[in-house]
VEXNU-379109 format. One line per field, with one value per residue (C-alpha): residue number from 1; residue in three letters; x, y, z. Coordinates in steps of 0.1 Angstrom, whole numbers, plus 5000, padded with zeros to 4 digits. Layout:
BEGIN
nr <- [NUM,...]
rest <- [Ala,...]
x <- [X,...]
y <- [Y,...]
z <- [Z,...]
//
This chain:
BEGIN
nr <- [1,2,3,4,5,6,7,8,9,10,11,12,13,14,15,16,17,18,19,20,21,22,23,24,25,26,27,28,29,30,31,32,33,34,35,36,37,38,39,40,41,42,43,44,45,46,47,48,49,50,51,52,53,54,55,56,57,58,59,60,61,62,63,64,65,66,67,68,69,70,71,72,73,74,75,76,77,78,79,80,81,82,83,84,85,86,87,88,89,90,91,92,93,94,95,96,97,98,99,100,101,102,103,104,105,106,107,108,109,110,111,112,113,114,115,116,117,118,119,120,121,122,123,124,125,126,127,128,129,130,131,132,133,134,135,136,137,138,139,140,141,142,143,144,145,146,147,148,149,150,151,152,153,154,155,156,157,158,159,160,161,162,163,164,165,166,167,168,169,170,171,172,173,174,175,176,177,178,179,180,181,182,183,184,185,186,187,188,189,190,191,192,193,194,195,196,197,198,199,200,201,202,203,204,205,206,207,208,209,210,211,212,213,214,215,216,217,218,219,220,221,222,223,224,225,226,227,228,229,230,231,232,233,234,235,236,237,238,239,240,241,242,243,244,245,246,247,248,249,250,251,252,253,254,255,256,257,258,259,260,261,262,263,264,265,266,267,268,269,270,271,272,273,274,275,276,277,278,279,280,281,282,283,284,285,286,287,288,289,290,291,292,293,294,295,296,297,298,299,300,301,302,303,304,305,306,307,308,309,310,311,312,313]
rest <- [Unk,Unk,Unk,Unk,Unk,Unk,Unk,Unk,Unk,Unk,Unk,Unk,Unk,Unk,Unk,Unk,Unk,Unk,Unk,Unk,Unk,Unk,Unk,Unk,Unk,Unk,Unk,Unk,Unk,Unk,Unk,Unk,Unk,Unk,Unk,Unk,Unk,Unk,Unk,Unk,Unk,Unk,Unk,Unk,Unk,Unk,Unk,Unk,Unk,Unk,Unk,Unk,Unk,Unk,Unk,Unk,Unk,Unk,Unk,Unk,Unk,Unk,Unk,Unk,Unk,Unk,Unk,Unk,Unk,Unk,Unk,Unk,Unk,Unk,Unk,Unk,Unk,Unk,Unk,Unk,Unk,Unk,Unk,Unk,Unk,Unk,Unk,Unk,Unk,Unk,Unk,Unk,Unk,Unk,Unk,Unk,Unk,Unk,Unk,Unk,Unk,Unk,Unk,Unk,Unk,Unk,Unk,Unk,Unk,Unk,Unk,Unk,Unk,Unk,Unk,Unk,Unk,Unk,Unk,Unk,Unk,Unk,Unk,Unk,Unk,Unk,Unk,Unk,Unk,Unk,Unk,Unk,Unk,Unk,Unk,Unk,Unk,Unk,Unk,Unk,Unk,Unk,Unk,Unk,Unk,Unk,Unk,Unk,Unk,Unk,Unk,Unk,Unk,Unk,Unk,Unk,Unk,Unk,Unk,Unk,Unk,Unk,Unk,Unk,Unk,Unk,Unk,Unk,Unk,Unk,Unk,Unk,Unk,Unk,Unk,Unk,Unk,Unk,Unk,Unk,Unk,Unk,Unk,Unk,Unk,Unk,Unk,Unk,Unk,Unk,Unk,Unk,Unk,Unk,Unk,Unk,Unk,Unk,Unk,Unk,Unk,Unk,Unk,Unk,Unk,Unk,Unk,Unk,Unk,Unk,Unk,Unk,Unk,Unk,Unk,Unk,Unk,Unk,Unk,Unk,Unk,Unk,Unk,Unk,Unk,Unk,Unk,Unk,Unk,Unk,Unk,Unk,Unk,Unk,Unk,Unk,Unk,Unk,Unk,Unk,Unk,Unk,Unk,Unk,Unk,Unk,Unk,Unk,Unk,Unk,Unk,Unk,Unk,Unk,Unk,Unk,Unk,Unk,Unk,Unk,Unk,Unk,Unk,Unk,Unk,Unk,Unk,Unk,Unk,Unk,Unk,Unk,Unk,Unk,Unk,Unk,Unk,Unk,Unk,Unk,Unk,Unk,Unk,Unk,Unk,Unk,Unk,Unk,Unk,Unk,Unk,Unk,Unk,Unk,Unk,Unk,Unk,Unk,Unk,Unk,Unk,Unk,Unk,Unk,Unk,Unk,Unk,Unk,Unk,Unk,Unk,Unk,Unk]
x <- [5000,5014,5017,4997,5030,5039,5005,5014,5035,5006,4988,4994,5003,4976,5003,5040,5049,5073,5045,5045,5081,5102,5132,5157,5137,5148,5113,5121,5155,5145,5111,5122,5140,5117,5135,5134,5096,5094,5109,5093,5058,5051,5069,5046,5015,5024,5031,4998,4977,4998,4975,4944,4920,4937,4935,4897,4893,4913,4894,4860,4863,4887,4888,4924,4921,4903,4925,4956,4973,4945,4951,4988,4986,4961,4983,5014,4996,4983,5016,5035,5009,5014,5052,5057,5024,5018,5005,4969,4972,4987,4962,4933,4946,4949,4913,4901,4917,4903,4868,4872,4883,4852,4832,4854,4845,4824,4824,4856,4851,4883,4877,4911,4912,4877,4889,4920,4907,4869,4839,4841,4867,4868,4895,4889,4906,4937,4957,4952,4961,4992,5002,4996,5016,5044,5047,5053,5079,5097,5096,5112,5140,5146,5145,5169,5194,5192,5190,5209,5232,5230,5215,5232,5212,5208,5191,5168,5158,5152,5131,5110,5105,5092,5066,5051,5028,5016,5006,4987,4969,4957,4941,4968,4967,4999,4995,5000,5026,5061,5079,5113,5129,5139,5103,5092,5117,5103,5067,5077,5094,5062,5039,5061,5067,5055,5027,5020,4990,5009,5001,4989,4955,4942,4928,4962,4977,4951,4958,4996,5000,4981,5006,5036,5022,4999,4990,5009,4979,4966,5000,5015,4986,5010,5023,4990,4994,5026,5021,5028,5051,5076,5083,5076,5113,5114,5095,5118,5139,5107,5101,5136,5131,5102,5107,5114,5084,5059,5074,5070,5035,5025,5037,5062,5091,5127,5155,5190,5177,5155,5184,5208,5185,5176,5213,5219,5190,5200,5237,5231,5210,5236,5264,5245,5226,5253,5252,5214,5197,5176,5147,5147,5156,5134,5096,5078,5060,5094,5108,5076,5080,5116,5105,5077,5101,5127,5102,5095,5132,5128,5163,5159,5131,5149,5140,5108,5088,5058,5056,5042,5011,5004,4971,4942,4927]
y <- [5000,5034,5059,5092,5111,5090,5098,5135,5127,5112,5146,5157,5193,5213,5234,5231,5265,5270,5281,5309,5305,5288,5265,5291,5303,5297,5281,5254,5248,5245,5227,5198,5182,5157,5156,5193,5192,5164,5189,5221,5207,5196,5227,5250,5231,5233,5271,5275,5259,5278,5307,5300,5311,5288,5260,5266,5264,5232,5217,5226,5223,5194,5157,5161,5140,5112,5112,5134,5120,5132,5168,5165,5150,5177,5205,5191,5186,5222,5236,5217,5226,5263,5259,5234,5233,5250,5286,5274,5247,5270,5297,5272,5258,5293,5300,5267,5274,5309,5296,5269,5294,5315,5287,5284,5303,5300,5306,5305,5276,5279,5303,5319,5323,5339,5364,5373,5372,5376,5354,5344,5338,5335,5321,5352,5373,5387,5386,5349,5344,5363,5341,5308,5322,5333,5298,5283,5308,5308,5270,5265,5289,5274,5238,5247,5261,5230,5202,5217,5246,5281,5301,5334,5365,5371,5338,5343,5377,5363,5335,5359,5383,5353,5345,5380,5377,5344,5360,5387,5360,5345,5378,5393,5431,5450,5468,5435,5419,5430,5445,5431,5401,5424,5435,5399,5390,5419,5406,5372,5386,5406,5377,5354,5380,5371,5397,5387,5366,5333,5313,5277,5270,5238,5230,5233,5210,5184,5187,5186,5148,5142,5163,5145,5109,5102,5066,5048,5027,5052,5054,5019,4995,4967,4989,5001,4980,4998,5021,5057,5059,5036,5061,5095,5101,5108,5140,5152,5174,5194,5199,5211,5238,5253,5285,5275,5292,5277,5243,5246,5260,5231,5208,5190,5173,5183,5168,5154,5123,5143,5166,5137,5118,5149,5158,5122,5123,5157,5150,5116,5133,5160,5133,5110,5136,5140,5102,5096,5093,5123,5098,5093,5128,5150,5153,5136,5169,5187,5160,5163,5200,5196,5173,5197,5227,5204,5194,5231,5240,5265,5270,5301,5322,5341,5341,5359,5347,5346,5383,5383,5360,5348,5367,5348,5366]
z <- [5000,4991,5018,5017,5012,4981,4966,4965,4934,4915,4911,4875,4870,4852,4835,4828,4841,4871,4895,4920,4932,4905,4905,4917,4946,4982,4988,4962,4976,5012,5011,4990,5020,5035,5069,5072,5068,5094,5119,5105,5101,5138,5151,5130,5140,5177,5174,5156,5183,5209,5199,5219,5191,5165,5190,5193,5155,5152,5181,5169,5131,5126,5130,5142,5173,5155,5125,5129,5098,5077,5088,5087,5052,5041,5055,5038,5005,5005,5014,4988,4962,4968,4967,4939,4919,4887,4888,4883,4909,4935,4930,4930,4963,4978,4967,4982,5015,5017,5010,5036,5062,5056,5073,5104,5135,5166,5204,5225,5250,5270,5299,5300,5262,5263,5289,5270,5234,5235,5233,5196,5169,5131,5108,5086,5112,5094,5127,5130,5093,5099,5129,5109,5080,5103,5119,5085,5075,5108,5112,5077,5086,5120,5108,5079,5104,5125,5098,5069,5077,5092,5064,5054,5061,5023,5018,5048,5034,4999,5014,5035,5005,4985,5011,5014,4982,4995,5028,5009,4989,5021,5031,5052,5047,5040,5073,5092,5069,5079,5049,5058,5076,5104,5108,5107,5135,5156,5150,5163,5193,5201,5196,5218,5245,5280,5276,5240,5228,5224,5256,5250,5265,5280,5246,5230,5256,5248,5211,5213,5218,5186,5167,5183,5185,5156,5151,5123,5112,5086,5070,5075,5084,5093,5121,5134,5165,5175,5205,5197,5228,5209,5182,5198,5200,5163,5170,5197,5174,5165,5202,5207,5181,5199,5219,5255,5270,5245,5250,5288,5286,5263,5290,5268,5285,5275,5295,5289,5271,5247,5239,5234,5211,5191,5186,5175,5149,5135,5135,5118,5091,5084,5082,5059,5038,5011,5002,5007,4972,4964,4957,4995,5006,4985,4986,4957,4948,4945,4922,4901,4898,4887,4859,4849,4845,4828,4802,4795,4796,4824,4835,4856,4869,4897,4933,4942,4912,4936,4935,4900,4904,4939,4945,4930,4901]
//
């Protein structure tokens, strides 16, 4: 049986164009690494639900607890479609997600979250969209620093600039979207400050184990019997990349054993990465995009291609 991740490669491109980013963008270079996404994905999801209103939305409008792999797979598919899909695919996915988010909202059940953030929430709130967008951008950069190499400031700035049109396409107004990487770093610092809005609620603490210990049955049926506790160590590097206060407020353990195992996993990947075949290292959707642009003969589009066509039209 093919895994959900391998089926990402089966989606045919609707056009042979380079998409919103293009083959020479930082987004294409960074997001193709499967192990990077294994670290960045859980970290981003944990940071997202660390905002109490995002946690309310996930809890009330998702089957995350019943089938966490379905949400993880869906999130990954959407993300990779925007990054590596053709222009029409990427813009269609952005429109689909924007339509979906119009239906998400409701009362805030958590008492402390209601006191701090109000009685209701909506996924159309640009401030919440900005936070979700920021967790994806920041987690990619943080995971790349840990798993690949410390990125030069110029590469970080290029990557951030590439993501800004995508943020606008998801309804984030220019007034909320920091214009520079320095502004983005300041935004993160403000959001994560002790007096900022990012304080995991009891709802987030209930959801966190489903991010970190999803059952294997939906992905590898033969291993469905395996208790999640036996493989949760594979998620420890993602926990280690979280801001300390968020990790503590989520109630996630982080001791000498966690640090040692995480260092061993990351160090092993960096050691073996140069000789691991790209068929194992790179995401299927990234390899499909490479083949698409190779057929067309697209040799260079330049970083920041997204600026020309991200907004759905």
